[in-house]
C-alpha positions in Angstrom: 66.9 33.2 22.3 69.2 35.4 20.2 67.6 37.9 17.8 70.7 37.9 15.6 70.0 37.7 11.8 71.6 35.0 9.7 73.9 37.6 8.1 75.2 38.7 11.5 75.7 35.1 12.6 77.5 34.4 9.4 79.8 37.4 9.9 80.6 36.3 13.4 81.4 32.7 12.3 83.5 33.9 9.3 85.5 36.1 11.7 86.4 33.0 13.8 87.3 31.2 10.5 89.8 33.9 9.4 91.3 34.0 12.9 91.8 30.2 12.8 93.1 30.5 9.2 95.7 33.0 10.2 96.7 30.8 13.2 97.1 27.9 10.7 94.4 25.9 12.5 93.1 24.7 9.2 90.7 22.0 10.3 89.0 24.5 12.6 89.0 27.2 10.0 87.4 24.9 7.4 84.6 24.0 9.8 83.9 27.7 10.5 84.1 28.7 6.8 81.5 26.2 5.8 79.2 27.0 8.7 79.5 30.8 7.9 78.7 30.2 4.2 75.5 28.3 5.1 74.4 31.4 7.1 75.2 33.7 4.3 73.2 31.6 1.8 70.3 31.7 4.2 70.6 35.5 4.5 70.8 35.8 0.7 67.5 33.9 0.3 65.4 35.3 3.1 67.0 38.6 4.5 68.9 40.4 1.8 67.3 43.7 0.6 68.0 45.1 -2.8 70.4 44.0 -5.6 73.4 45.7 -4.1 73.3 43.8 -0.8 72.6 40.5 -2.6 75.6 41.0 -4.9 77.8 41.8 -1.9 76.7 38.6 -0.1 77.2 36.5 -3.3 80.7 37.9 -3.7 81.5 37.1 -0.1 80.2 33.5 -0.4 82.3 32.9 -3.6 85.4 34.3 -1.9 85.0 32.3 1.3 84.0 29.1 -0.6 87.2 29.5 -2.8 89.3 29.8 0.4 87.5 26.8 2.0 88.2 24.7 -1.1 91.9 25.6 -1.1 92.1 24.6 2.6 90.3 21.3 1.9 92.7 20.6 -1.0 95.7 21.4 1.2 94.4 19.1 4.1 93.6 16.3 1.6 97.0 16.4 -0.1 98.9 16.4 3.3 96.7 13.6 4.5 97.5 11.5 1.3 101.3 12.0 1.9 101.0 10.2 5.2 99.4 7.1 3.7 101.8 4.2 3.4 102.7 2.9 -0.1 101.1 -0.4 -0.9 103.7 -3.2 -1.5 101.7 -5.2 -4.0 101.1 -2.2 -6.3 99.4 -2.7 -9.7 96.0 -4.3 -9.5 95.5 -3.7 -5.8 96.1 0.0 -6.3 93.5 0.0 -9.1 91.1 -1.9 -6.9 91.5 0.6 -4.1 91.0 3.5 -6.6 87.8 1.9 -7.8 86.6 1.4 -4.2 87.4 5.1 -3.5 85.3 6.2 -6.6 82.4 3.9 -5.5 82.5 5.3 -2.0 82.5 8.9 -3.4 79.6 8.1 -5.6 77.6 6.7 -2.7 78.3 9.7 -0.6 77.1 12.0 -3.4 74.0 9.9 -3.9 73.3 10.0 -0.1 73.6 13.8 -0.2 71.1 14.0 -3.1 68.8 11.4 -1.6 68.1 13.7 1.3 66.5 16.1 -1.3 64.0 13.4 -2.5 60.5 14.2 -1.2 59.0 10.9 0.0 55.9 12.3 1.7 53.1 14.0 -0.2 52.7 17.7 0.8 49.0 17.4 0.2 48.7 20.7 -1.7 46.2 20.4 -4.5 45.5 22.7 -7.5 42.3 23.9 -5.8 44.5 25.1 -2.9 46.1 27.7 -5.2 44.0 30.7 -6.1 44.6 32.0 -9.6 47.8 31.2 -11.6 45.8 29.3 -14.2 48.5 29.6 -16.9 51.1 28.1 -14.6 48.8 25.2 -13.6 48.0 24.4 -17.3 51.7 24.5 -18.3 52.6 22.1 -15.4 49.8 19.8 -16.2 51.1 19.6 -19.8 54.6 19.0 -18.6 54.0 16.6 -15.7 50.5 15.2 -15.2 49.4 14.4 -18.8 52.6 12.6 -19.9 52.3 10.4 -16.8 48.6 9.6 -17.2 48.4 9.5 -21.0 51.9 8.7 -22.3 50.5 7.7 -25.7 49.6 11.4 -26.3 53.3 12.3 -26.3 54.8 10.4 -29.2 56.5 11.4 -32.4 57.2 15.2 -32.4 54.7 16.0 -29.6 57.0 16.1 -26.5 56.3 17.5 -23.0 58.2 20.5 -21.7 61.5 19.6 -20.2 62.3 23.0 -18.5 59.9 25.4 -16.8 61.0 28.6 -15.1 58.6 30.2 -12.6 59.6 33.8 -11.9 57.9 36.6 -10.1 57.9 38.7 -6.9 58.5 36.9 -3.6 55.5 35.4 -1.9 53.4 34.8 -5.1 53.2 31.0 -4.8 56.1 29.7 -6.9 57.2 27.1 -4.2 53.5 26.4 -3.4 52.9 25.4 -7.0 55.9 23.0 -6.8 54.3 21.3 -3.8 51.1 20.9 -5.8 53.0 19.2 -8.5 54.4 16.7 -6.0 50.8 15.9 -4.8 49.2 15.7 -8.3 52.1 13.9 -10.1 51.7 10.6 -8.4 54.3 8.1 -9.4 57.0 10.7 -10.0 60.2 11.1 -8.0 60.5 14.7 -6.8 64.0 16.2 -6.1 63.7 19.5 -4.2 67.1 21.1 -4.4 68.4 24.3 -2.7 71.6 26.1 -3.6 73.2 25.0 -0.3 72.9 21.3 -1.3 75.1 22.0 -4.3 77.2 25.0 -3.5 78.4 24.2 0.1 80.8 21.5 -1.1 84.5 21.0 -1.5 86.7 21.6 -4.6 85.4 19.6 -7.6 82.4 18.2 -5.7 79.8 20.8 -6.9 79.8 19.7 -10.5 79.9 16.1 -9.5 76.8 16.6 -7.4 75.0 18.3 -10.3 75.9 15.3 -12.6 74.9 12.8 -9.9 71.5 14.7 -9.4 70.6 14.3 -13.1 71.9 10.6 -13.2 69.6 9.8 -10.2 66.7 11.6 -11.9 67.3 9.5 -15.1 67.4 6.3 -12.9 64.0 7.2 -11.2 62.0 8.3 -14.2 59.5 10.0 -14.4 61.2 12.6 -12.2 61.0 16.3 -11.4 63.9 18.4 -10.3 62.8 21.5 -8.5 65.5 24.1 -7.9 64.4 27.0 -5.7 66.3 30.3 -6.0 68.0 29.0 -9.1 69.6 32.4 -9.7 72.1 31.7 -6.9 73.5 28.8 -8.9 73.2 30.0 -12.5 73.7 33.8 -12.6 75.4 35.4 -15.7 79.0 34.3 -16.3 81.6 37.0 -15.8 85.4 37.4 -15.6 85.3 38.0 -11.8 83.4 34.8 -10.8 85.2 31.9 -9.2 86.3 28.8 -11.1 83.9 26.8 -8.9 80.8 28.9 -9.9 81.8 28.6 -13.5 82.1 24.9 -13.4 78.6 24.5 -11.8 77.0 26.5 -14.5 78.8 24.6 -17.2 77.7 21.2 -15.7 74.1 22.5 -15.5 74.2 23.4 -19.2 75.6 20.0 -20.2 73.1 18.0 -18.1 70.0 20.0 -19.0 70.5 19.7 -22.8 73.9 18.2 -23.5 74.9 15.9 -26.3 74.3 12.2 -25.3 72.0 13.0 -22.3 68.6 11.3 -22.4 66.3 13.7 -20.5 63.0 12.1 -21.6 60.8 11.8 -18.5 62.7 14.5 -16.6 61.3 18.0 -15.9 63.6 20.7 -14.5 61.4 23.2 -12.6 63.2 26.4 -11.5 62.0 29.3 -9.4 63.5 32.8 -9.0 62.6 36.3 -7.9 65.3 37.9 -10.0 65.3 36.2 -13.4 67.3 39.0 -15.1 70.5 37.7 -13.5 70.2 34.3 -15.1 72.8 33.2 -17.6 71.4 33.5 -21.1 72.3 29.9 -22.0 70.5 28.7 -18.8 67.5 30.8 -19.6 67.3 29.2 -23.0 67.2 25.8 -21.5 63.9 26.7 -19.8 61.5 26.3 -22.7 58.6 27.8 -20.7 59.1 30.9 -18.7 56.0 31.7 -16.7 55.4 35.0 -14.9 53.8 34.4 -11.5 52.5 37.9 -11.0 50.9 39.5 -8.0 47.3 38.2 -7.5 44.5 40.1 -9.1 41.3 41.1 -7.2 39.5 37.7 -7.7 42.7 35.8 -6.7 43.1 37.9 -3.6 39.6 37.2 -2.5 40.2 33.5 -3.1 43.4 33.7 -1.0 41.6 35.3 1.9 39.0 32.5 1.7 41.7 29.8 1.7 43.6 31.2 4.7 40.6 32.0 6.9 39.3 28.5 6.2 36.9 27.1 8.8 38.2 29.3 11.6 35.1 30.8 13.5 34.4 34.2 11.8 31.5 36.5 10.9 32.9 37.7 7.5 30.4 38.0 4.6 31.1 37.8 0.9 31.0 41.6 0.8 33.7 41.7 3.4 35.9 39.4 1.4 35.3 41.6 -1.7 36.2 44.7 0.3 39.4 43.1 1.6 40.4 42.0 -1.9 40.0 45.6 -3.1 42.0 47.1 -0.2 45.0 44.8 -0.8 46.1 45.9 -4.2 49.9 45.2 -4.5 49.9 42.5 -1.9 51.4 39.1 -2.6 49.8 35.8 -1.6 52.3 35.6 1.3 51.5 39.2 2.4 47.8 38.3 2.6 48.6 35.1 4.5 50.4 37.3 7.1 47.4 39.7 7.3 45.0 36.8 7.9 47.3 35.2 10.5 47.6 38.5 12.4 43.8 38.9 12.2 43.2 35.4 13.5 45.3 36.3 16.6 43.0 39.2 17.4 40.4 37.0 19.3 43.3 35.5 21.3 44.5 39.0 22.2 41.0 39.9 23.3 41.0 36.9 25.7 44.5 37.8 27.0 43.7 41.5 27.6 40.1 41.1 28.9 39.3 42.3 32.4 35.7 41.0 32.3 34.0 37.8 31.0 30.3 36.9 30.6 28.4 33.6 30.4 27.2 32.4 27.0 25.9 29.3 25.4 27.7 27.5 22.5 29.6 24.5 21.3 31.9 22.8 23.9 35.6 23.6 23.2 36.4 20.0 23.8 33.5 18.5 21.8 32.1 20.8 19.1 29.0 18.6 18.7 28.0 19.1 22.3 26.1 22.4 23.1 26.7 23.8 26.6 25.3 26.9 28.5 28.0 27.9 31.0 30.8 29.0 28.7 32.8 32.3 29.4 33.7 34.8 26.7 35.5 38.2 27.0 33.3 41.3 27.2 33.4 45.0 28.1 32.9 46.0 31.7 29.6 47.6 30.9 28.0 44.5 29.3 25.1 42.9 31.2 26.3 40.0 33.3 30.0 41.0 33.1 32.1 39.3 35.7 35.4 40.9 36.7 38.1 38.2 36.0 41.2 37.6 33.9 41.9 34.7 31.4 43.9 33.0 34.2 40.6 32.5 36.1 38.8 30.9 33.2 38.8 27.0 33.2 40.3 25.7 30.0 37.1 23.8 29.1 34.9 26.8 29.6 36.4 29.4 27.3 34.1 30.3 24.3 36.3 31.4 21.4 35.5 34.9 20.2 34.8 34.9 16.4 37.1 36.8 14.1 35.3 40.0 12.7 35.9 42.4 9.9 37.2 44.9 12.4 39.9 42.4 13.3 40.8 42.2 9.6 40.9 45.9 9.1 43.1 46.4 12.2 45.5 43.8 10.9 45.5 45.5 7.5 46.5 48.8 9.1 49.5 47.1 10.7 50.8 45.1 7.7 52.0 46.6 4.4 52.9 44.9 1.1 56.5 43.7 0.9 57.0 43.8 -2.9 59.4 46.4 -4.1 58.1 48.6 -6.9 61.5 48.8 -8.6 61.8 45.0 -8.7 58.3 44.7 -9.9 59.1 46.9 -12.9 62.1 44.8 -13.7 60.0 41.6 -13.5 57.4 43.1 -15.9 60.1 44.1 -18.3 61.7 40.6 -18.2 58.2 39.1 -18.8 57.7 41.4 -21.8 61.0 40.2 -23.3 61.1 36.5 -22.4 58.1 35.3 -20.5 54.4 34.6 -20.5 51.7 35.3 -18.0 51.0 32.7 -15.4 
């Protein structure tokens, strides 16, 4: 399997696109351009480091998208020229035009329908440690209006736009999953930038409009837009016409004249809220800072991720781990725990000796057996020289995870949140947000 990053793959594919473009193989070039743009968007979301690299990738995406749109327009116009002129004219032409519009609407709806979450993610409020402010705001905006609609009459109206901002890995997307689970009866649209941006000339704004029309048709509904900054960054003279039209359509649909948005919540998430367009920022009435977890929240996160995996950790151990992970995000702690959970597996894999112990059967935990094998040091009483390959699959006693495993994992994993970005987030929160 290739170890190439999405950015490297994107560059390779765009290189092929430009070669095909120069050779006037426009169908082939178009296919490569769109594939390359998808890889760039993935790199922007998951791989880009620092504002400078993100800005470079965004500029490339806009340039390649603009070229792809021009090619698409050229191919479409040439294709239309080859169509025979209808002899009956008039009404038949109008009918075919109407059919074409209906077909286009159906295609847009099908594209958006793929973003509707039909299954429940089964993430509850109790599965999220801390973030009480964010939970309360979302209950006000989503859960209470659905359960007690009579509370929200007259001038008391639920929030229509909530922006979750904070460092990567603090649980913004996880909260959105909890909203899906708790807001039973709502239609949930989970939208990424690639759904709306990776389209042809004129289709992006049509997709935005269609998204809101479908949300109005399926009330109550929630539109969750992850990495909303990639769609609604500040307007500038250098941005493409396509990007400007998408932002304009968002503004119109979120709070435009003649649009009934009762029963619709737009939930946005971003790691870099300072790049949002000021008009878009105003549309989000609640701007909640999802900060790095405090000591109590970190302890809860350790508990959640260890779960019921066999371990010998005490409450003092959890407290010590929480104190040692200052500056870690929830995702960072998840990685620490996952690495620590692999330590018993590594012990099995590297063991040269095993000894016989009694314990629950690997196949039936309710059955207690006396002839299980577990890894041990060569000097332990009853140590038998053998490797894991010699141990029958139904005879291996799982070593429990210990505090030493946690500490070893902690030594090998560092926090991923950049101090400079954290300072920017805190400044943005001081100016525009509230604590989550």
